[in-house]
N, C-alpha and C positions, 0 to 999 in steps of 0.2 A: 504494500500500500504506500502510495506517495505521500509526502508531507501535506500536500493540498487536500488529498482525499481524507487523510486523518483529521484535519481541521474541520472539514465539511461534515464528516460523520459525527464528530463531537457536537457540532452545531445542531444537527438533527436530534441527537440524543437529549441535549439541553431543552429543546422544544417539546420533547416527548413524542416526536414523530418517528415513524419507521419508513425507511426508503422503500418504495415499490421496486419490484424487479425492473420495470421499464426505466425508472430513474437511475438505477445502477447501470443498466445497459447503455443509457444515454451518456452517463459519465464516462464509461469506457470508450464509447465511440468518439466523443468529443476530445478526450485527452489523447486518443490515438491519431488525432490530426485529420479526422474525417469531416465531411459535410453531408447534409441530407435533410430528411423530413421526419419530424416527430408527430405521430398520430396518437392523440390522447383525448378522452372525453372531457367535457366541461367539468370543472371542479375536481380534477384529479391531481393537481399539483404540477401541471406542465410548465408553468413559468419557472419555478425553482428547479425543475428537471434540466433546464438549459442554463439558468443563471449560475447555479451553484457549481457545475463543472467548469464554467468559465472562471469563476473565482479560484477554484482548485488549481487550474492551469497557471494562473497568475502567481499563486503562492508557491507552486513548484519551481517557477523560474526565479523567485525572490524569497527563498525560505528563511533567510536571516533578517531581512529588513522590510518585509511586506507590511508590517505595522507602522512603519515610519515613512515609507515612500509615498510621495504625493506629487501632484502636477505631472501625472503620467501621460497627459494628452488623451485624446479620444481612443478608447480601447474597444468598446462595444457599441454598436448601433442597433437599436431595437425599433423596428418599423411596425406600426399598427394601422389598421384601416380607419379607426375612429379616434378623434382627439380625446373623447371622453375616457378611453381606455388607459391613456398614459398616466393619469393622476394616480389611480389605484396601483398600477404596476410600479410606478416610481416610488411610492411610499413603501411598498413591500421590499423593493430592492435596497432602498436607503436604510431601512430598518435592519436588513440582513447585514449590510456593510458595517453598520454601527455595532451590531452584536458581535461581529468578528473583529472589531477594532480597526477596520480599514479606514484610513483618512480620505475617503473618496467622496466625490460629488456625483449624484445621479440627477440629471436635468431633463427637461422636456423642451422641445422646440416644435410648436404647431402654429396654426393660424390664430390661436388664442394667446400666444406668447407675445408680450409687449415688446416694443422696439428696444427698450432699455435692457430687458432680459436677453434679447437676441444679441445685443452688443456685448453684454457681459459674457455670454457663452463664447462668442468669437474671441474675446480678449483672453479668457481663461477657460480652455476646453474642459468639460467634465470627463470623467473616466467612462461614464455610461450616458448615452443620449437617447431619449425616446422621441420618435418623430413619426411623421406620416409620409406617404409617397410624394405628396406635393412639396412638403418642406425639404425633403431630400433633394429634389430637383432645384429648389431655390438655393440650397447650399452649393449645388453644382454650378449655379449661375453667378457665384461670387468670384471676384478676382483672386487668383492664387489659391483656389479651393483645394488643390492637392495637399497643401500643408495641414488642412483640417483632418485629413485621413491618413497621414503618414505613419501613425502608430496603430492604426486600426487592426484588430485581430479577428473580430467576428461580427457578422451581420445576421440578425435574427428577424425573420418576417413572421410576425404573429398573425393568427387567423388567416393563413394563406388561402384557405378555401374560399374566403370572402372576396379576395382580390383576384384569384384565378378566374379566367373567363370574362374579365372586365378590362377596360382600357387602363384602369389604374394598375392592374396586374402587369400590363405591358410596360407601363411606366417603371414599375419595380424591376422588371427584367432588364430594361435599359440601364437603370441606375446601378444595378448589381454588376452589369458588364463593365461599366466604367470603374467601379470600386475595385473589382478584381483585376482589371487592366492596370490600375495605379499600383495595386499591391504587388503584382508580379514585376512591374517595372522598378519599383523601389527595392524589392528584395532580390532581384535578378534570379528568380526561380526558387529562392528559399524564403518561405513565408515568414511573416513577422512572428508567428507562433512557432517557427522553427521546424515545421513538420510537413505541411501539405503544399508548399509552393504557392503561397497566396493566402488571401483572407479566407477564413472559414465562413460558409454560408449555411444557415439552418432555417428551416421553415417549421412552423407549428400549425397543425391542421386538425380540425374535427374530421370525423369519418365521412368520406365521400366515395363515390363509386370508382374513381380512377386515381387512387393514391400514388401508384407508381408513375403515372404520367405527370401528376402534380409535382413530384420530385424532379422529374426530367425537365419540366418547364422552368422550375425555380433555378436549377443549376446550369441550364443551357447545354450547348452541344459539345463543348471542348473540355468539360470537366472530367478528370480521370475517373473511369468507372470503378476502379478498385477503392476509391476514396468516397464513394457514395453509400450511405446507409439509410435504411428505412426502419425507424424504431416504432413499434406498435405497443401500446400500453397493455392491451389484453385485460382490461379491468372490467369485471362484470358489474357495470353500473346498474343498480336497482332502480327500475322505473315502473311506477304504477300509473296506468292511464285509465280514467273513468269517463265514460260518456254521460252527459246530462241529457236524459231522454225525456221529451215532452210527455206530459200525462196522457195526451190524446193526439197521437201522430196524425190521425185523419183530419183533425181540425187545425193542425199546425201549418205555418206558411209553406207554400209550394215554391216560392222564390223569394229572394231577399238577400240583404247583406248586412243586417244590423243585429238581429236576434234579441231585441229588447224584451220580447215576450217571456224570455226565460230569466229575466233579471231577478225575480224573487228567489229562484233556485240558486242562482249564482251568489246572492247575498247570504243565503244559508251557509254556503261553503266558506265565504269570507268570515262570517261570524265564528266559525269553528276553528279558523286558522289564526296563527300568530301574525303572519304577514303574507299577503297575497299579491301577486302580479297578474293583472288582467290584460292579456295580450290581444290587441286588435290588429287587423291587417292593414288598416289605413289610418291616417291622422284624423280624417273626418269622423271615422267610426269611434276613435278614442275620445274625441270631443263629445260625441253624442252619448256615449256610455257614462262619461264623467258627469255630464249634465243630468242624465237620468237618475244616477245614484244620488246626486245632491237633492234633486226634486223629491225623490221617494224615500230617501233615507238621510234626512238632514243631520242625524246624530253623527254621521261620519265626517262632517265638516271639521277640519283641523287635524284629522288623522288620515286623510286621503289626499293624494296628489296625482298629477299627470306628467307624463314624460314622452315627448316625441321630438323629432328632428327639427321642427320649425320653432320650437320654444327657445327663448333666450338662454344662452349658455349658463348664466348665473342661476336661472331657475332650475335647469337640469342638474347643475352641480349641487344645489340645495337639496333636491330630491334624492340624489345619490348619497349625500352625507346623512340625510334623515333616515334613509334605509339602513345605513351602517349603524346609526345610533338607535335603531329599533323604535323610532318615533312615529312610524307610519303603519297603519293597519292594512291599507290597500293602495296600490299604484296602478292606474290605467295607463298602458304604454303601447308602443309599437316596436318595430325592429330596432329602435334606438337603444333598447336594453337587451337585445339578443346576445351581444358579445361580451366576453371575458371579464365583466366587472363582478367582483366577489361580494355577494350579499348573503351572508350566512343567516340572517334572521328570516329570509324568505323560505317558507316551508310548503307553499302551495302555488301552482301556476294554473291559470284559467285561460284557455285558448278559445276566443270567440270566433266562430266561423272556421272553415277549413283553411289550414296554412298553405294548402296546395302543393306541399312538398314534404317528404319524410325528414330530410336533413334539417330543414327549417324548424319543424316541430321538435325534433330531438334537441336542437340548440336551445330553444325556448324552455323546454321541459327541464333542461339542465340547470336553469337558473334556480330551481328548487333543490334543496339539499346540496348546495354548491360547495361541498368539501368531501374529501375522500371518505368512503364508507357510508355516506348518507344516502337515504332513499329519496328519489325525486318523485313528487306527486303532481300529476297534471290532469286537469279536467278539460274535456272537449265539449264545447257548446255549439251545436249546429244552429245555423241561422235559417235553415229551411229543411224540409223533410229528407230530400235525397242526400243532404250533407251527412246524415247519419251513416249512410253506406260508406262515405269517405272516411268517417271515423273508424269503422270496422276495417277498412283497407289500410289506414294508418297503423293500427295495432298489428295487423298481419305483416306489413312491410317491416316494421321494427323487429318483430319476432324472427323474421327470416333474414334480417340484416341487409335489406334492399335499400340502397341510398343513391341519390342522384349523383351523376357525374358533372363535373364542371369543365366544359370543353374550352380549351385555350383559344384566344383570339390570335389570328395570324395576319401578318402584313397590314397592320394598322398604320397606314402611311401618315395620317394626321398626327398621331403620337410621335412618330419618327421625325417629322418636320419640326414639331415643337422641341424635341430633344436636341436636334441639330442646332437650332437657333439658341437654345439654352447654353450649349457648349461654346457657341460663337460669342455669346454675350460675356462669358467669363474670360478664359484664356485662349479661346480659339481651338480649332482642330484641323488636322490634315486628312484629306479625303481617303487615301488608301488605308491609313491606320483605322479611321473610324468605320470604314466599310467592313474591314475584317473583324473589328470588335463587335459591330452590330450583328454580323452574320453568326456570331457565336451564341446569340440568343435563340431560344426556341421560336419566338414570334417571327423572327426575320431570317431564319435559316434558309428560306427559299428566295430571298431577295436577290434579284438579278442586278448585275452591275449597271445595265442600261437604265433600270428603274431608279437606282441610287443616283445615277448621274442626272436623271430627270428632276429628282428632288433637289440636287445641288443647284441646277439651273433655275429651279423655281425660287429658292431662297436668295439667290444672288441677282438674277435677271428678271424674275417674274414669270419665267416659263415662256412658252410660245405666245401667250395671249396677253399677259399683263406687263410686258417689258416697257411700255410707254408710261407706266404709272409709278412714280417714285415711292408711293405708299408701300409697294410690294417688293422694293429692292432693299432688303434688310441687311444682307451679309456682303462684306467685301472680301476680296482675295488679295493677300499681300505675301508674295514669295511662297505661294502654295498654302498659306495659313488662312483659313476661313474665319473672319472676325467681324463682330458688330462694333463699329466705331461711333455710331450715333448714340448719345446719351438718352435721347428721346425714345429711340427704338428699344434700347435696353430696358428703360424704365417700364415702358408699355408691355414688353414681353414678360418681365418679372411679375407684373400685376395679373398676367393672363395664364400663368403656369398652372396646369391642372387639366384633368379630363372629365371632371364632373360638370355636366351641362344640364341645366334645368331651366324652367321658365323663370323669367326675371322676377325677383322677389323684392318686396318693400318691407322695411323695418316697421314694426308696430310699436308705438311708444305712447305713454301717457302724456297728455297735454301739459301736465305739471312736472314731467320729467321721469326718466326711468323706462327701460325697454321691456317688452313682453316676448318678442320673437319676430318671425318673418311670415308673410303671407304673399302668395303669388299675385303679380300685378293684375292678371285677368280677373281675379275675384274683387280686388279693391276697386278696379275701374268701373264696376257695376254698381257700386254703392253711392248713395247721395248723402250729404250731411244730414245727420239725424237718424240714419238707418242704424238698426241694432243688430249685432252679430255676436256669436259666442266664439271665444278663442282663449286658450290657456285656462279653461275652466271658469271664465268670467263673462258676464254680460257687458258688452262694450257698445258705446255709441260712437259712431264714426263722426269725426269733426272735420278733418281736412287732410290733404296730402301736400307736403312741402319738402323739397330736397330729398326725395326718395324715402320719405318717412310718412306713414299713415298715423296721424294723431287721433287718439281716442280719449274718451272719458268714461267713467263708470256709469252703468245704466242699471236702474232698478227693475226693468222689464224682464219678465220671465221667459219670453219667447223672442227668438232671434234667428237669423240665418246661420247655418253651420258652414264654415269655409270648406271648399273642396280643393284638393291638390291634384296635380297631374299624376298619371301612372298609378291609379288606385287599384285596379283589378289585376291580380296575378293569375296566370293560367295554370291549370292542373299540370304537374310535371309528368313526364313520360313514364317514370317508374311508378308513381302513385296511380296514374290512369290505368296502367297494366294490371296492378293489383285490384283496382276498382272493378275492372272487367272480370277478373277471376272471382271476385265476390258476387258479381251479378250472375256468373255462371253457376255458382253454388246455389243461389236463390232459384234459378230456373230448374235445377236438379233436385230441389227440395231439401237442400242441406241448410239448416237454420240453427247453427250453433251459437253465433254471436248474438249478444243481447240487442245490438242495433238492428240486425237483420230480423230478429223476432219481432221487434217493435214495428218494423216496416211491413210486416206481413199483410195488413189490410191494403196498403198502397200497391204492393206488388200483385195482390189478388185482383184488384181493380184493373191494373195494367193488363193482366192475363185475360180478364173478361172482355175488355174493350178492344184489345189488340193481340199482343204477343210478348212474351218475355224471352229475349234472345239468348241463346247459349253461345259458348265460345266459338263455335264453328258457324255462327249465323250473324247476318247483318240485317238489322231491321230498318225498313222504310215505311212510313205511314202516309196515307193520302186521304184527304177529305175536302169537301167543298162547303163554304159558308158564304154569307152575304159579303164578306171581304174579298172572296175570290177562291182560287184553287191553292190548297196548301200541300206541300211535300215536306215531310220531316225525316231527317236522317240522324242516326245515333252511333257515331264512331266512338264516343267517350274518350276523346283525345285532347281536350282542352280548347279554350276559345280561340287561341291564335291559329291553331291548325284548322279549326272549323271555319274561321273567317276565310282562309285561303281555299279550303276545299269547297265551301259554298259557292264562291265566285267561279272556281274552276268548273264545277258541275253545271252551274247555270250557263256558262259559256258553251260547254260541250252539248248541253241539251238544246241551246239556241241554234245550233247548227242544223237541227232537225226542224225546229219551228221557232221563228223569231218572236221574242217576247221581252217585256220589261219585268225584271224580278226585284222584289223587295226581300232583303236578307236579314235574318236575325239569328243569333247564336248564343249559347252558353257553354259551359264546360262539358256538357253531356251530348249535345247535338246541335243541329242547325235547321232552319226552315227556309224554304223557297216559296214565295207567295207571288202569284200573278193573276191577272184578270181572266186569262184563258186557260183551258185545260192543258196540263203539262203532259207531253208524250213520254211518260217515264218508262212504260213497258217497252216501247220501241227503242228508247235509249239504252235500256238494259240488254236488249238483244244484240246490240252492236259490239259488245265486249270492249268498247272504248271508254265507257263512262269512268271507270276506276283505273284505267291504264296509266302507267308511268311513261308511256311513249310520248315524246314531244312535250314532256311536262313543263319545262322551263318556258318554251314558246307559248304554250296554252295559258300558263300563269300570267305571262306578260300581256297576252291578249285579253285575259279575263279581268285583270286588275289594272288600275291606272298606275303602272309601274313607275312612270315618270314622276307622278305626284308623291308616291312613297319614297322614291330616291331623293326627291327635292327636300322632303322633311328630314331625312337622314343627313343630307348634305349640310343642313343648318348647323348641326352639332359638329360635323367634321370640319366645317369652315371655322368655327369657333376654336376648336382644339388646334387646328393647323395654323392659326394666326391670320387667317384671311380677313377676319372682322375683329374689331376692338370693341369690347363691351363698355368701355368708359372707365374713368377714374373714380376712386372712392367718393361717394356723394354726388357724382355726376354721371351716373349710369345711363347709357343710351337706351331709349325706349324700345320695347320689344318689337313693335311694328316696324321700326326703322331697321333693326337687325334682320327681320324677316325679309324686308324689301332688298337689303344689301345681298344677303345670301341667295335669294331667288334670282337676282340679276346675275350674280357670278355663276350660278348653276346654268342659266340659259346661255351665257357667253361661252363657258367651257363646252357645253353640249354641242353648240353650233360650230365653234371654231377650233376646238381642241378635243375631239371625241375620244382620244386615247388618254385623256387626263387621268392620272392615277386616283385623284380624290373623287372624281365622278364615278369611276369604276368601283371604288370602295363603297360609295353611297348605294349603288345598285346591289352590290353583294350583301351589304348590311341589311337592306330592306328584305331580301330573300331569307337571310339567315336568322335575323332577330325578330322581324315583324311577322313573318309568315312561317318561321321554323320549317324551311323547305325540306331539310333532311328528314325531319319527323313526319312531315306531310307525305313525303315519298314512301316512307316505311308504312304509314297508315294505309295508303292506297294499295301497296303490295299485300298487306294483311287482308284487306277487304276483298281484293280480287280472288283470294283463295277461299273465301267464305261463301256459304249459301245465302243468297239474297232472299229475304222474306219481305214481300210487299203486301201490306195490309191496308185495305180500304176501310176506314173507320167512319163512324157517324159523328163523333165529337172528340175533342182533345182528350188524350190519355194523361195519366200522371207524368209520363215522360215529356209529353208535348206541352203541357200547360205552362211550365216555367219558361220555356223558350218563347211562348206567345205572350207571356207577361212582359218579358224583356222587349218583345217586338213592339209594344205600345209606344216605345220611344221613336218609332219611325214616323209617326204622324206629326206633321209640322205645326198644326194649329188645333188647339182644343181648349175648352173652358172647363173641362172636367178634371178633378184631381185623379191621381193614380188609383186611389182606393175605389172611387166611383167607377172608374173604367174597368178595373179588375172585377168588381162586383157585377157589372153589366155583362162581362164575358162569362162569369160563372152562371148567371141566370140564362144567358143565351145558349150556352152549351150544356146546361144541366150538370155542371161539374160539382157534385156534392163535396162538401167539406173544404172547398177552396177558400183560403184566407188571402187577405191582401198583402201585397209586397210592402214591407215596412220602409217608410222614408221619413226623415225628420221634417218638422215643420219648416216651411220655407224652401224645401228642396223638392217638393212634390212635382214640379214641372221642369226639373233639370234632368237631362238624360245624357248618357255617355255616347258620344259619336262612335266610339269603338264597339259598343254593344251591337248596334244595328245601323244600317245605312241604306239609302235608296240608290239603286244602280240600274240604269237602263242599258240593255245589251242589244 
């Protein structure tokens, strides 16, 4: 045993802790000079599993004076996806250093760090620095940045599964390639830790379906294979999942996304628990639940809080500290509390609505019992009847260890352009060296030299199209060195570093002073002075907008509009949808072991009576006629994004037989085609082309407005790639002006530079992310092997009715509320037991454009 290992083992003993086998394995792997990926569940001690071996390695190198050595420079860089995570981790690390007697500083550098603190960090580097991907790139944009990293021994990427498959993950890959390049250059092949020839790189990840690939993406292409280790915790984390089943499923909502009807049952759970986190899938939903609890259970005022990403950072920090102090009974939250913050007082999790993914649910469930050996307790609250079957599917997927994969993003040219300018802003780069360095990453392994040269031409000359505009000539070449010499360009670039693009937000602040958080401009723009809305758990009266701030005052009114944020609905994951179909197959074969399935027996019995319950080898299509027209309903059970693409594709292919205008609606279970004239579905099925993957891409482009989809994607690409500037702090450019600028650029490139890499990327992203083309292709192949069951029905079935409720959003003009219209549908079709889709006051006439749309073919 080395001196460092002895010191660390004694530290564990003093704390009364026992090292898990995976922590011991991690220690051996790290001290052996390896890099890799640590896979461990939430609350298992994974932070110390990496931090303590790092300290052991330091003690091994300085066994006689480690207690007196200080000012060591930056030795460890710890990167997290959320700023909120850094505070807890910093405290734990600093405490461990203090207990070992190490005179070290553990610091954080994020978007919340003040300018004075950043200057202090630069003046005197801490031994350990916790930061985010964006802040790492800001460090790379500083002059003489290599000096910051000259003593760096290890980089840890926390929650790597959250970054993998995103452009922030690509940012991390590029940043790591630069740090490893610097390390190898400084040590001339002998790493600063004296073993592995360069800085060590470790990732920490929860369980995902492609862990081996996750490690490969993290370390890149040129990492020595013999130095790569995948450490698995193999901890049997006890997880108890209970579904909250409505007393009468037949009278429960058939569609919806709020679930307030089960509030009394949820509050019974809260009353029995020490501390409960109520997870909602959207920020709007969390505001609604918080409001409902206050209205119906006022005794929880003072011991209840809210936590979501649009709240002011001070408010979120207060909630986290109050949780630590056991001062809160219940917190209504979103994914903002998904990740690594250690809240030991939390003993119960409530998930409202399907999380749409197995890994996401496991992450949230792990917030309960968040320490080794504890049992996690999670309750699943369905917001409508069929979500109960999703609950049964979740339980089965967890039992079988079925988790979603995170597919890496390849050739994100917008991120690469931003990175190239970042390096040019600091000390500059040389083309050949940077090309080889970038090629070492997984994301750009297939980058061709001619493509790289096109990007070089773009940042220096504006490319083929923008050469006449000085605005796009950012980088100059001096003796082969690519550099930014303009202070204005450098400042604007530093302000724009990052890949998180969202709708423009305005700060919400009290008229008397103090902030509450941020709300998207599109919501604020619809308010008039005097309007009341609910935000941050408060009733607020809108006063005015000034300098990108919406000023409000407290209102005593009990009713108000609930803000909505973009990107609310998550699609069913491919893994969860597959298990969902398995559960449906069990139902059709009479296997009813799960309590959720037993509770749904009346609904499935009605489905069988009115139509058919499809087995795994069957694909159900329902057809009926109403005063609205001819309805065709398809049930792939593949998630709404796949259904959106499939609905348009099938409508296009059917229209080849008979021209018609189709109205389309979809949910996670199926989709509907509605038209005024009879649809020749039998004839279409006889052609064998309806579900074929032959000419799939061409047919998708004909069936959808691919141009418009790519244009929407191009807006974010243009932002990341630096084609548009969103403005200085306090002087942000209005959303509509940004849209106009990016639309104009898209048109110019499309017409005069059709081979433009950013335009090509926009089309690829539209296919991959908006339509999930690979998943759509797999679904079509599966359906083509199934027996098609076409049922002509007299009225909507339990499967059909939720889709048709969503389809109400297609109508452009109505004076009826959603409840009145659903009730009218129920009377019209004789659908017994149908309840209205729940919507908050003030939101009844707002519908998602993504849910349904009118399309003429």
